[in-house]
SEFIZA-3560 file (N, C-alpha, C; in Angstrom, 3 decimals):
REM SEFIZA-3560
<numar><xx>93.456</xx><yy>58.238</yy><zz>80.348</zz><atom>N</atom></numar>
<numar><xx>93.217</xx><yy>59.838</yy><zz>80.451</zz><atom>CA</atom></numar>
<numar><xx>93.886</xx><yy>60.540</yy><zz>79.633</zz><atom>C</atom></numar>
<numar><xx>95.094</xx><yy>59.896</yy><zz>79.152</zz><atom>N</atom></numar>
<numar><xx>96.340</xx><yy>60.524</yy><zz>78.470</zz><atom>CA</atom></numar>
<numar><xx>95.752</xx><yy>60.304</yy><zz>76.531</zz><atom>C</atom></numar>
<numar><xx>94.913</xx><yy>59.749</yy><zz>76.379</zz><atom>N</atom></numar>
<numar><xx>94.594</xx><yy>59.673</yy><zz>75.361</zz><atom>CA</atom></numar>
<numar><xx>93.491</xx><yy>60.632</yy><zz>74.850</zz><atom>C</atom></numar>
<numar><xx>92.911</xx><yy>61.144</yy><zz>76.257</zz><atom>N</atom></numar>
<numar><xx>92.037</xx><yy>62.442</yy><zz>76.318</zz><atom>CA</atom></numar>
<numar><xx>92.545</xx><yy>64.261</yy><zz>75.850</zz><atom>C</atom></numar>
<numar><xx>94.231</xx><yy>63.869</yy><zz>76.574</zz><atom>N</atom></numar>
<numar><xx>94.555</xx><yy>65.116</yy><zz>75.992</zz><atom>CA</atom></numar>
<numar><xx>94.800</xx><yy>65.394</yy><zz>74.412</zz><atom>C</atom></numar>
<numar><xx>95.117</xx><yy>63.962</yy><zz>74.016</zz><atom>N</atom></numar>
<numar><xx>95.319</xx><yy>63.819</yy><zz>72.464</zz><atom>CA</atom></numar>
<numar><xx>94.420</xx><yy>64.124</yy><zz>71.600</zz><atom>C</atom></numar>
<numar><xx>93.282</xx><yy>64.205</yy><zz>72.049</zz><atom>N</atom></numar>
<numar><xx>91.928</xx><yy>64.374</yy><zz>71.062</zz><atom>CA</atom></numar>
<numar><xx>91.911</xx><yy>65.767</yy><zz>71.233</zz><atom>C</atom></numar>
<numar><xx>92.146</xx><yy>66.152</yy><zz>72.670</zz><atom>N</atom></numar>
<numar><xx>91.999</xx><yy>67.741</yy><zz>72.613</zz><atom>CA</atom></numar>
<numar><xx>92.627</xx><yy>68.801</yy><zz>71.579</zz><atom>C</atom></numar>
<numar><xx>94.137</xx><yy>67.998</yy><zz>71.369</zz><atom>N</atom></numar>
<numar><xx>94.891</xx><yy>68.836</yy><zz>70.669</zz><atom>CA</atom></numar>
<numar><xx>94.547</xx><yy>68.559</yy><zz>69.523</zz><atom>C</atom></numar>
<numar><xx>93.788</xx><yy>67.623</yy><zz>68.883</zz><atom>N</atom></numar>
<numar><xx>93.103</xx><yy>67.084</yy><zz>67.737</zz><atom>CA</atom></numar>
<numar><xx>92.087</xx><yy>68.400</yy><zz>67.609</zz><atom>C</atom></numar>
<numar><xx>91.479</xx><yy>68.596</yy><zz>68.734</zz><atom>N</atom></numar>
<numar><xx>90.742</xx><yy>69.966</yy><zz>68.106</zz><atom>CA</atom></numar>
<numar><xx>90.679</xx><yy>71.223</yy><zz>67.981</zz><atom>C</atom></numar>
<numar><xx>91.932</xx><yy>71.574</yy><zz>68.786</zz><atom>N</atom></numar>
<numar><xx>92.904</xx><yy>72.592</yy><zz>68.607</zz><atom>CA</atom></numar>
<numar><xx>93.074</xx><yy>73.254</yy><zz>67.193</zz><atom>C</atom></numar>
<numar><xx>92.077</xx><yy>74.364</yy><zz>66.707</zz><atom>N</atom></numar>
<numar><xx>92.535</xx><yy>74.987</yy><zz>65.315</zz><atom>CA</atom></numar>
<numar><xx>93.298</xx><yy>76.177</yy><zz>65.927</zz><atom>C</atom></numar>
<numar><xx>94.066</xx><yy>76.273</yy><zz>65.449</zz><atom>N</atom></numar>
<numar><xx>95.196</xx><yy>77.436</yy><zz>65.191</zz><atom>CA</atom></numar>
<numar><xx>93.832</xx><yy>78.966</yy><zz>64.816</zz><atom>C</atom></numar>
<numar><xx>94.353</xx><yy>79.668</yy><zz>65.745</zz><atom>N</atom></numar>
<numar><xx>94.324</xx><yy>81.210</yy><zz>65.080</zz><atom>CA</atom></numar>
<numar><xx>94.604</xx><yy>82.013</yy><zz>64.885</zz><atom>C</atom></numar>
<numar><xx>94.266</xx><yy>83.178</yy><zz>64.078</zz><atom>N</atom></numar>
<numar><xx>95.473</xx><yy>83.887</yy><zz>63.401</zz><atom>CA</atom></numar>
<numar><xx>95.366</xx><yy>85.102</yy><zz>64.284</zz><atom>C</atom></numar>
<numar><xx>96.494</xx><yy>86.311</yy><zz>64.372</zz><atom>N</atom></numar>
<numar><xx>96.487</xx><yy>87.240</yy><zz>64.983</zz><atom>CA</atom></numar>
<numar><xx>95.293</xx><yy>88.183</yy><zz>64.834</zz><atom>C</atom></numar>
<numar><xx>95.448</xx><yy>88.656</yy><zz>63.818</zz><atom>N</atom></numar>
<numar><xx>94.176</xx><yy>89.216</yy><zz>63.398</zz><atom>CA</atom></numar>
<numar><xx>92.681</xx><yy>88.132</yy><zz>64.044</zz><atom>C</atom></numar>
<numar><xx>92.317</xx><yy>87.515</yy><zz>64.315</zz><atom>N</atom></numar>
<numar><xx>91.074</xx><yy>86.878</yy><zz>64.222</zz><atom>CA</atom></numar>
<numar><xx>91.093</xx><yy>87.168</yy><zz>66.064</zz><atom>C</atom></numar>
<numar><xx>92.346</xx><yy>87.077</yy><zz>66.417</zz><atom>N</atom></numar>
<numar><xx>92.582</xx><yy>87.031</yy><zz>68.434</zz><atom>CA</atom></numar>
<numar><xx>92.070</xx><yy>88.669</yy><zz>68.572</zz><atom>C</atom></numar>
<numar><xx>92.866</xx><yy>89.549</yy><zz>67.900</zz><atom>N</atom></numar>
<numar><xx>92.818</xx><yy>91.197</yy><zz>67.820</zz><atom>CA</atom></numar>
<numar><xx>91.135</xx><yy>91.211</yy><zz>67.498</zz><atom>C</atom></numar>
<numar><xx>90.273</xx><yy>90.975</yy><zz>66.436</zz><atom>N</atom></numar>
<numar><xx>89.026</xx><yy>90.903</yy><zz>66.492</zz><atom>CA</atom></numar>
<numar><xx>88.079</xx><yy>90.342</yy><zz>67.664</zz><atom>C</atom></numar>
<numar><xx>88.761</xx><yy>89.360</yy><zz>68.125</zz><atom>N</atom></numar>
<numar><xx>87.817</xx><yy>88.934</yy><zz>69.030</zz><atom>CA</atom></numar>
<numar><xx>87.861</xx><yy>89.731</yy><zz>70.035</zz><atom>C</atom></numar>
<numar><xx>88.889</xx><yy>90.191</yy><zz>70.593</zz><atom>N</atom></numar>
<numar><xx>89.383</xx><yy>91.001</yy><zz>71.840</zz><atom>CA</atom></numar>
<numar><xx>88.447</xx><yy>92.369</yy><zz>71.421</zz><atom>C</atom></numar>
<numar><xx>88.809</xx><yy>92.980</yy><zz>70.351</zz><atom>N</atom></numar>
<numar><xx>87.998</xx><yy>94.374</yy><zz>70.408</zz><atom>CA</atom></numar>
<numar><xx>86.364</xx><yy>94.323</yy><zz>70.123</zz><atom>C</atom></numar>
<numar><xx>85.878</xx><yy>93.215</yy><zz>69.831</zz><atom>N</atom></numar>
<numar><xx>84.511</xx><yy>92.777</yy><zz>69.388</zz><atom>CA</atom></numar>
<numar><xx>84.080</xx><yy>92.644</yy><zz>71.332</zz><atom>C</atom></numar>
<numar><xx>85.261</xx><yy>91.839</yy><zz>72.160</zz><atom>N</atom></numar>
<numar><xx>84.566</xx><yy>91.499</yy><zz>73.426</zz><atom>CA</atom></numar>
<numar><xx>84.711</xx><yy>92.978</yy><zz>74.353</zz><atom>C</atom></numar>
<numar><xx>85.948</xx><yy>93.879</yy><zz>74.064</zz><atom>N</atom></numar>
<numar><xx>85.830</xx><yy>95.503</yy><zz>74.853</zz><atom>CA</atom></numar>
<numar><xx>84.997</xx><yy>95.901</yy><zz>74.530</zz><atom>C</atom></numar>
<numar><xx>84.821</xx><yy>96.460</yy><zz>73.382</zz><atom>N</atom></numar>
<numar><xx>83.527</xx><yy>97.154</yy><zz>73.054</zz><atom>CA</atom></numar>
<numar><xx>81.822</xx><yy>96.774</yy><zz>73.453</zz><atom>C</atom></numar>
<numar><xx>82.138</xx><yy>95.594</yy><zz>73.934</zz><atom>N</atom></numar>
<numar><xx>80.844</xx><yy>94.694</yy><zz>74.298</zz><atom>CA</atom></numar>
<numar><xx>80.842</xx><yy>95.290</yy><zz>75.840</zz><atom>C</atom></numar>
<numar><xx>81.588</xx><yy>95.472</yy><zz>76.607</zz><atom>N</atom></numar>
<numar><xx>82.715</xx><yy>95.737</yy><zz>78.030</zz><atom>CA</atom></numar>
<numar><xx>82.085</xx><yy>97.128</yy><zz>77.818</zz><atom>C</atom></numar>
<numar><xx>82.477</xx><yy>98.043</yy><zz>77.253</zz><atom>N</atom></numar>
<numar><xx>81.995</xx><yy>99.586</yy><zz>77.252</zz><atom>CA</atom></numar>
<numar><xx>80.682</xx><yy>99.617</yy><zz>76.609</zz><atom>C</atom></numar>
<numar><xx>80.093</xx><yy>99.339</yy><zz>76.300</zz><atom>N</atom></numar>
<numar><xx>78.671</xx><yy>99.644</yy><zz>75.822</zz><atom>CA</atom></numar>
<numar><xx>77.952</xx><yy>98.879</yy><zz>77.074</zz><atom>C</atom></numar>
<numar><xx>77.887</xx><yy>97.935</yy><zz>77.566</zz><atom>N</atom></numar>
<numar><xx>77.624</xx><yy>97.742</yy><zz>79.060</zz><atom>CA</atom></numar>
<numar><xx>77.842</xx><yy>98.608</yy><zz>79.971</zz><atom>C</atom></numar>
<numar><xx>79.300</xx><yy>99.081</yy><zz>80.502</zz><atom>N</atom></numar>
<numar><xx>79.588</xx><yy>99.963</yy><zz>81.317</zz><atom>CA</atom></numar>
<numar><xx>78.771</xx><yy>101.617</yy><zz>81.354</zz><atom>C</atom></numar>
<numar><xx>78.394</xx><yy>101.811</yy><zz>79.542</zz><atom>N</atom></numar>
<numar><xx>77.789</xx><yy>103.372</yy><zz>79.199</zz><atom>CA</atom></numar>
<numar><xx>76.495</xx><yy>103.290</yy><zz>79.475</zz><atom>C</atom></numar>
<numar><xx>75.560</xx><yy>101.549</yy><zz>79.351</zz><atom>N</atom></numar>
<numar><xx>74.332</xx><yy>101.039</yy><zz>79.877</zz><atom>CA</atom></numar>
<numar><xx>73.952</xx><yy>100.949</yy><zz>81.077</zz><atom>C</atom></numar>
<numar><xx>75.198</xx><yy>100.289</yy><zz>82.074</zz><atom>N</atom></numar>
<numar><xx>74.642</xx><yy>100.482</yy><zz>83.126</zz><atom>CA</atom></numar>
<numar><xx>76.088</xx><yy>101.238</yy><zz>84.270</zz><atom>C</atom></numar>
<numar><xx>76.023</xx><yy>102.424</yy><zz>84.379</zz><atom>N</atom></numar>
<numar><xx>77.586</xx><yy>102.452</yy><zz>85.131</zz><atom>CA</atom></numar>
<numar><xx>77.991</xx><yy>102.360</yy><zz>86.812</zz><atom>C</atom></numar>
<numar><xx>76.466</xx><yy>102.280</yy><zz>87.473</zz><atom>N</atom></numar>
<numar><xx>75.861</xx><yy>101.676</yy><zz>88.514</zz><atom>CA</atom></numar>
<numar><xx>76.690</xx><yy>100.655</yy><zz>88.848</zz><atom>C</atom></numar>
<numar><xx>76.147</xx><yy>99.756</yy><zz>87.977</zz><atom>N</atom></numar>
<numar><xx>76.232</xx><yy>98.491</yy><zz>88.443</zz><atom>CA</atom></numar>
<numar><xx>77.651</xx><yy>97.884</yy><zz>87.989</zz><atom>C</atom></numar>
<numar><xx>78.247</xx><yy>98.672</yy><zz>87.471</zz><atom>N</atom></numar>
<numar><xx>79.369</xx><yy>98.396</yy><zz>86.822</zz><atom>CA</atom></numar>
<numar><xx>80.302</xx><yy>98.680</yy><zz>87.733</zz><atom>C</atom></numar>
<numar><xx>80.157</xx><yy>99.989</yy><zz>88.229</zz><atom>N</atom></numar>
<numar><xx>81.137</xx><yy>100.689</yy><zz>89.512</zz><atom>CA</atom></numar>
<numar><xx>81.194</xx><yy>99.343</yy><zz>90.836</zz><atom>C</atom></numar>
<numar><xx>79.416</xx><yy>99.071</yy><zz>90.873</zz><atom>N</atom></numar>
<numar><xx>79.680</xx><yy>97.660</yy><zz>92.117</zz><atom>CA</atom></numar>
<numar><xx>79.894</xx><yy>96.576</yy><zz>91.525</zz><atom>C</atom></numar>
<numar><xx>80.422</xx><yy>96.234</yy><zz>90.332</zz><atom>N</atom></numar>
<numar><xx>80.598</xx><yy>95.058</yy><zz>90.135</zz><atom>CA</atom></numar>
<numar><xx>82.081</xx><yy>95.080</yy><zz>90.192</zz><atom>C</atom></numar>
<numar><xx>82.663</xx><yy>96.121</yy><zz>89.613</zz><atom>N</atom></numar>
<numar><xx>84.140</xx><yy>96.453</yy><zz>89.961</zz><atom>CA</atom></numar>
<numar><xx>84.776</xx><yy>96.347</yy><zz>91.534</zz><atom>C</atom></numar>
<numar><xx>83.773</xx><yy>97.289</yy><zz>92.454</zz><atom>N</atom></numar>
<numar><xx>84.256</xx><yy>96.895</yy><zz>93.908</zz><atom>CA</atom></numar>
<numar><xx>83.872</xx><yy>95.923</yy><zz>94.362</zz><atom>C</atom></numar>
<numar><xx>83.162</xx><yy>95.594</yy><zz>94.233</zz><atom>N</atom></numar>
<numar><xx>82.897</xx><yy>93.627</yy><zz>94.582</zz><atom>CA</atom></numar>
<numar><xx>84.232</xx><yy>92.586</yy><zz>94.301</zz><atom>C</atom></numar>
<numar><xx>84.542</xx><yy>92.900</yy><zz>92.766</zz><atom>N</atom></numar>
<numar><xx>86.038</xx><yy>92.619</yy><zz>92.543</zz><atom>CA</atom></numar>
<numar><xx>86.982</xx><yy>92.658</yy><zz>92.924</zz><atom>C</atom></numar>
<numar><xx>87.094</xx><yy>93.594</yy><zz>93.403</zz><atom>N</atom></numar>
<numar><xx>88.495</xx><yy>94.360</yy><zz>94.067</zz><atom>CA</atom></numar>
<numar><xx>88.666</xx><yy>93.675</yy><zz>95.653</zz><atom>C</atom></numar>
<numar><xx>87.085</xx><yy>94.033</yy><zz>96.252</zz><atom>N</atom></numar>
<numar><xx>86.764</xx><yy>93.699</yy><zz>97.485</zz><atom>CA</atom></numar>
<numar><xx>87.288</xx><yy>92.343</yy><zz>97.859</zz><atom>C</atom></numar>
<numar><xx>86.772</xx><yy>91.787</yy><zz>96.967</zz><atom>N</atom></numar>
<numar><xx>86.948</xx><yy>89.830</yy><zz>96.948</zz><atom>CA</atom></numar>
<numar><xx>88.047</xx><yy>89.592</yy><zz>96.693</zz><atom>C</atom></numar>
<numar><xx>88.689</xx><yy>90.209</yy><zz>96.017</zz><atom>N</atom></numar>
<numar><xx>90.364</xx><yy>90.141</yy><zz>95.730</zz><atom>CA</atom></numar>
<numar><xx>91.257</xx><yy>90.179</yy><zz>96.929</zz><atom>C</atom></numar>
<numar><xx>90.897</xx><yy>91.392</yy><zz>97.130</zz><atom>N</atom></numar>
<numar><xx>91.977</xx><yy>91.795</yy><zz>98.635</zz><atom>CA</atom></numar>
<numar><xx>91.286</xx><yy>90.982</yy><zz>99.173</zz><atom>C</atom></numar>
<numar><xx>90.081</xx><yy>90.564</yy><zz>100.047</zz><atom>N</atom></numar>
<numar><xx>90.008</xx><yy>89.144</yy><zz>101.275</zz><atom>CA</atom></numar>
<numar><xx>90.858</xx><yy>88.152</yy><zz>100.908</zz><atom>C</atom></numar>
<numar><xx>90.713</xx><yy>87.836</yy><zz>99.783</zz><atom>N</atom></numar>
<numar><xx>91.302</xx><yy>86.447</yy><zz>98.809</zz><atom>CA</atom></numar>
<numar><xx>92.857</xx><yy>86.782</yy><zz>99.227</zz><atom>C</atom></numar>
<numar><xx>93.205</xx><yy>87.479</yy><zz>98.735</zz><atom>N</atom></numar>
<numar><xx>94.933</xx><yy>87.458</yy><zz>98.545</zz><atom>CA</atom></numar>
<numar><xx>95.525</xx><yy>88.077</yy><zz>100.476</zz><atom>C</atom></numar>
<numar><xx>94.421</xx><yy>88.049</yy><zz>101.052</zz><atom>N</atom></numar>
<numar><xx>94.882</xx><yy>89.264</yy><zz>102.341</zz><atom>CA</atom></numar>
<numar><xx>94.452</xx><yy>87.350</yy><zz>103.348</zz><atom>C</atom></numar>
<numar><xx>93.616</xx><yy>86.732</yy><zz>103.188</zz><atom>N</atom></numar>
<numar><xx>93.678</xx><yy>85.212</yy><zz>103.807</zz><atom>CA</atom></numar>
<numar><xx>94.298</xx><yy>84.568</yy><zz>103.294</zz><atom>C</atom></numar>
<numar><xx>95.046</xx><yy>84.742</yy><zz>101.916</zz><atom>N</atom></numar>
<numar><xx>96.035</xx><yy>83.996</yy><zz>101.968</zz><atom>CA</atom></numar>
<numar><xx>97.655</xx><yy>84.194</yy><zz>102.478</zz><atom>C</atom></numar>
<numar><xx>97.958</xx><yy>85.491</yy><zz>102.348</zz><atom>N</atom></numar>
<numar><xx>99.392</xx><yy>86.005</yy><zz>103.046</zz><atom>CA</atom></numar>
<numar><xx>99.051</xx><yy>86.541</yy><zz>104.631</zz><atom>C</atom></numar>
<numar><xx>97.940</xx><yy>85.816</yy><zz>105.069</zz><atom>N</atom></numar>
<numar><xx>97.991</xx><yy>86.255</yy><zz>106.501</zz><atom>CA</atom></numar>
<numar><xx>98.717</xx><yy>85.274</yy><zz>107.682</zz><atom>C</atom></numar>
<numar><xx>98.568</xx><yy>83.890</yy><zz>106.986</zz><atom>N</atom></numar>
<numar><xx>99.949</xx><yy>83.263</yy><zz>107.995</zz><atom>CA</atom></numar>
<numar><xx>101.174</xx><yy>83.364</yy><zz>107.450</zz><atom>C</atom></numar>
<numar><xx>101.789</xx><yy>84.059</yy><zz>106.371</zz><atom>N</atom></numar>
<numar><xx>102.957</xx><yy>84.145</yy><zz>106.017</zz><atom>CA</atom></numar>
<numar><xx>103.560</xx><yy>85.831</yy><zz>106.634</zz><atom>C</atom></numar>
<numar><xx>102.428</xx><yy>86.592</yy><zz>106.953</zz><atom>N</atom></numar>
<numar><xx>103.144</xx><yy>87.633</yy><zz>107.780</zz><atom>CA</atom></numar>
<numar><xx>103.810</xx><yy>86.670</yy><zz>109.195</zz><atom>C</atom></numar>
<numar><xx>104.033</xx><yy>86.103</yy><zz>109.503</zz><atom>N</atom></numar>
<numar><xx>105.218</xx><yy>85.478</yy><zz>110.955</zz><atom>CA</atom></numar>
<numar><xx>106.256</xx><yy>85.491</yy><zz>110.402</zz><atom>C</atom></numar>
<numar><xx>106.519</xx><yy>85.421</yy><zz>109.207</zz><atom>N</atom></numar>
<numar><xx>108.119</xx><yy>85.399</yy><zz>108.761</zz><atom>CA</atom></numar>
<numar><xx>109.023</xx><yy>86.669</yy><zz>108.180</zz><atom>C</atom></numar>
<numar><xx>107.729</xx><yy>87.375</yy><zz>108.426</zz><atom>N</atom></numar>
<numar><xx>108.013</xx><yy>88.894</yy><zz>108.036</zz><atom>CA</atom></numar>
<numar><xx>109.174</xx><yy>89.543</yy><zz>109.281</zz><atom>C</atom></numar>
<numar><xx>109.835</xx><yy>90.778</yy><zz>109.284</zz><atom>N</atom></numar>
<numar><xx>110.312</xx><yy>91.044</yy><zz>110.644</zz><atom>CA</atom></numar>
<numar><xx>109.632</xx><yy>92.244</yy><zz>110.538</zz><atom>C</atom></numar>
<numar><xx>109.365</xx><yy>92.646</yy><zz>112.307</zz><atom>N</atom></numar>
<numar><xx>108.722</xx><yy>93.319</yy><zz>112.533</zz><atom>CA</atom></numar>
<numar><xx>109.563</xx><yy>94.795</yy><zz>112.719</zz><atom>C</atom></numar>
<numar><xx>110.161</xx><yy>95.281</yy><zz>111.914</zz><atom>N</atom></numar>
<numar><xx>110.860</xx><yy>96.660</yy><zz>111.942</zz><atom>CA</atom></numar>
<numar><xx>110.384</xx><yy>97.016</yy><zz>111.772</zz><atom>C</atom></numar>
<numar><xx>110.351</xx><yy>98.182</yy><zz>112.578</zz><atom>N</atom></numar>
<numar><xx>109.424</xx><yy>99.465</yy><zz>112.784</zz><atom>CA</atom></numar>
<numar><xx>109.763</xx><yy>100.414</yy><zz>111.450</zz><atom>C</atom></numar>
<numar><xx>110.800</xx><yy>100.778</yy><zz>111.377</zz><atom>N</atom></numar>
<numar><xx>111.261</xx><yy>101.743</yy><zz>110.468</zz><atom>CA</atom></numar>
<numar><xx>110.985</xx><yy>100.988</yy><zz>109.075</zz><atom>C</atom></numar>
<numar><xx>111.017</xx><yy>99.928</yy><zz>109.013</zz><atom>N</atom></numar>
<numar><xx>110.653</xx><yy>99.500</yy><zz>107.647</zz><atom>CA</atom></numar>
<numar><xx>108.785</xx><yy>99.483</yy><zz>107.479</zz><atom>C</atom></numar>
<numar><xx>108.568</xx><yy>99.464</yy><zz>108.626</zz><atom>N</atom></numar>
<numar><xx>106.786</xx><yy>99.522</yy><zz>107.997</zz><atom>CA</atom></numar>
<numar><xx>106.436</xx><yy>100.961</yy><zz>107.725</zz><atom>C</atom></numar>
<numar><xx>107.314</xx><yy>102.021</yy><zz>108.717</zz><atom>N</atom></numar>
<numar><xx>106.771</xx><yy>103.249</yy><zz>108.796</zz><atom>CA</atom></numar>
<numar><xx>107.435</xx><yy>103.641</yy><zz>107.047</zz><atom>C</atom></numar>
<numar><xx>107.948</xx><yy>103.119</yy><zz>106.266</zz><atom>N</atom></numar>
<numar><xx>108.424</xx><yy>103.558</yy><zz>104.762</zz><atom>CA</atom></numar>
<numar><xx>107.603</xx><yy>103.041</yy><zz>104.184</zz><atom>C</atom></numar>
<numar><xx>106.722</xx><yy>101.973</yy><zz>104.758</zz><atom>N</atom></numar>
<numar><xx>105.955</xx><yy>101.446</yy><zz>103.382</zz><atom>CA</atom></numar>
<numar><xx>104.783</xx><yy>101.932</yy><zz>103.687</zz><atom>C</atom></numar>
<numar><xx>104.420</xx><yy>102.161</yy><zz>105.288</zz><atom>N</atom></numar>
<numar><xx>102.858</xx><yy>102.947</yy><zz>105.434</zz><atom>CA</atom></numar>
<numar><xx>103.171</xx><yy>104.233</yy><zz>104.752</zz><atom>C</atom></numar>
<numar><xx>104.469</xx><yy>105.336</yy><zz>104.673</zz><atom>N</atom></numar>
<numar><xx>104.709</xx><yy>106.293</yy><zz>103.745</zz><atom>CA</atom></numar>
<numar><xx>104.723</xx><yy>106.271</yy><zz>102.416</zz><atom>C</atom></numar>
<numar><xx>105.064</xx><yy>105.490</yy><zz>102.067</zz><atom>N</atom></numar>
<numar><xx>104.875</xx><yy>105.397</yy><zz>100.282</zz><atom>CA</atom></numar>
<numar><xx>103.219</xx><yy>105.095</yy><zz>100.190</zz><atom>C</atom></numar>
<numar><xx>102.732</xx><yy>104.037</yy><zz>100.611</zz><atom>N</atom></numar>
<numar><xx>101.592</xx><yy>103.775</yy><zz>100.352</zz><atom>CA</atom></numar>
<numar><xx>100.943</xx><yy>104.782</yy><zz>100.713</zz><atom>C</atom></numar>
<numar><xx>100.908</xx><yy>105.879</yy><zz>101.813</zz><atom>N</atom></numar>
<numar><xx>100.122</xx><yy>107.031</yy><zz>101.873</zz><atom>CA</atom></numar>
<numar><xx>100.560</xx><yy>108.012</yy><zz>100.321</zz><atom>C</atom></numar>
<numar><xx>101.845</xx><yy>108.135</yy><zz>100.124</zz><atom>N</atom></numar>
<numar><xx>101.859</xx><yy>108.913</yy><zz>99.284</zz><atom>CA</atom></numar>
<numar><xx>101.393</xx><yy>108.851</yy><zz>97.627</zz><atom>C</atom></numar>
<numar><xx>101.626</xx><yy>107.472</yy><zz>97.816</zz><atom>N</atom></numar>
<numar><xx>100.665</xx><yy>106.808</yy><zz>96.434</zz><atom>CA</atom></numar>
<numar><xx>98.993</xx><yy>107.275</yy><zz>96.613</zz><atom>C</atom></numar>
<numar><xx>98.376</xx><yy>106.971</yy><zz>97.634</zz><atom>N</atom></numar>
<numar><xx>97.126</xx><yy>107.271</yy><zz>97.479</zz><atom>CA</atom></numar>
<numar><xx>96.822</xx><yy>108.661</yy><zz>97.624</zz><atom>C</atom></numar>
<numar><xx>97.473</xx><yy>109.564</yy><zz>98.019</zz><atom>N</atom></numar>
<numar><xx>97.398</xx><yy>110.796</yy><zz>98.195</zz><atom>CA</atom></numar>
<numar><xx>97.253</xx><yy>111.330</yy><zz>96.752</zz><atom>C</atom></numar>
<numar><xx>98.022</xx><yy>110.594</yy><zz>95.835</zz><atom>N</atom></numar>
<numar><xx>98.097</xx><yy>111.297</yy><zz>94.372</zz><atom>CA</atom></numar>
<numar><xx>96.978</xx><yy>110.952</yy><zz>93.290</zz><atom>C</atom></numar>
<numar><xx>96.073</xx><yy>109.826</yy><zz>93.937</zz><atom>N</atom></numar>
<numar><xx>94.956</xx><yy>109.254</yy><zz>93.423</zz><atom>CA</atom></numar>
<numar><xx>93.709</xx><yy>110.069</yy><zz>94.078</zz><atom>C</atom></numar>
<numar><xx>93.853</xx><yy>110.368</yy><zz>95.155</zz><atom>N</atom></numar>
<numar><xx>92.359</xx><yy>110.426</yy><zz>95.854</zz><atom>CA</atom></numar>
<numar><xx>91.834</xx><yy>112.132</yy><zz>95.436</zz><atom>C</atom></numar>
<numar><xx>91.126</xx><yy>112.727</yy><zz>94.909</zz><atom>N</atom></numar>
<numar><xx>90.480</xx><yy>113.947</yy><zz>94.777</zz><atom>CA</atom></numar>
<numar><xx>90.862</xx><yy>114.804</yy><zz>95.959</zz><atom>C</atom></numar>
<numar><xx>90.689</xx><yy>115.941</yy><zz>95.558</zz><atom>N</atom></numar>
<numar><xx>90.954</xx><yy>116.936</yy><zz>96.886</zz><atom>CA</atom></numar>
<numar><xx>89.617</xx><yy>116.573</yy><zz>97.537</zz><atom>C</atom></numar>
<numar><xx>89.042</xx><yy>116.617</yy><zz>97.589</zz><atom>N</atom></numar>
<numar><xx>87.618</xx><yy>116.805</yy><zz>97.775</zz><atom>CA</atom></numar>
<numar><xx>87.400</xx><yy>115.578</yy><zz>98.952</zz><atom>C</atom></numar>
<numar><xx>88.142</xx><yy>114.816</yy><zz>99.064</zz><atom>N</atom></numar>
<numar><xx>88.474</xx><yy>113.378</yy><zz>100.246</zz><atom>CA</atom></numar>
<numar><xx>89.268</xx><yy>113.391</yy><zz>100.975</zz><atom>C</atom></numar>
<numar><xx>90.279</xx><yy>114.342</yy><zz>100.199</zz><atom>N</atom></numar>
<numar><xx>91.702</xx><yy>114.370</yy><zz>101.144</zz><atom>CA</atom></numar>
<numar><xx>91.368</xx><yy>114.974</yy><zz>102.353</zz><atom>C</atom></numar>
<numar><xx>90.402</xx><yy>115.717</yy><zz>102.467</zz><atom>N</atom></numar>
<numar><xx>90.589</xx><yy>116.848</yy><zz>104.085</zz><atom>CA</atom></numar>
<numar><xx>90.132</xx><yy>115.657</yy><zz>104.912</zz><atom>C</atom></numar>
<numar><xx>89.375</xx><yy>114.398</yy><zz>104.525</zz><atom>N</atom></numar>
<numar><xx>88.741</xx><yy>113.658</yy><zz>105.912</zz><atom>CA</atom></numar>
<numar><xx>89.630</xx><yy>112.818</yy><zz>106.484</zz><atom>C</atom></numar>
<numar><xx>91.419</xx><yy>112.824</yy><zz>105.563</zz><atom>N</atom></numar>
<numar><xx>92.268</xx><yy>111.893</yy><zz>106.127</zz><atom>CA</atom></numar>
<numar><xx>93.154</xx><yy>112.629</yy><zz>106.584</zz><atom>C</atom></numar>
<numar><xx>94.101</xx><yy>112.019</yy><zz>107.733</zz><atom>N</atom></numar>
<numar><xx>94.869</xx><yy>112.720</yy><zz>108.546</zz><atom>CA</atom></numar>
<numar><xx>95.971</xx><yy>112.743</yy><zz>107.411</zz><atom>C</atom></numar>
<numar><xx>97.110</xx><yy>113.816</yy><zz>108.248</zz><atom>N</atom></numar>
<numar><xx>98.080</xx><yy>114.093</yy><zz>107.331</zz><atom>CA</atom></numar>
<numar><xx>99.310</xx><yy>113.641</yy><zz>107.536</zz><atom>C</atom></numar>
//
């Protein structure tokens, strides 16, 4: 198995910073073009990735919640911090639907 890693190291070709930058620029322009051509699909993909990531992280940390303290003051501070952060992001038209 070790010899496979040695073969892999031989196949790796060093690339310059300019080559990496050109590749990243090319890929980012392709992503921008896709978003312009498929805006609804792009939003749905982003939403799906965000929800999936949230579910994955939530399931990973669900078991670790028993180690956290249940201090009400701490939870209130965290909740207020999250609410304040979200209130800066959410448009005014949606704020009327949330409790203050």
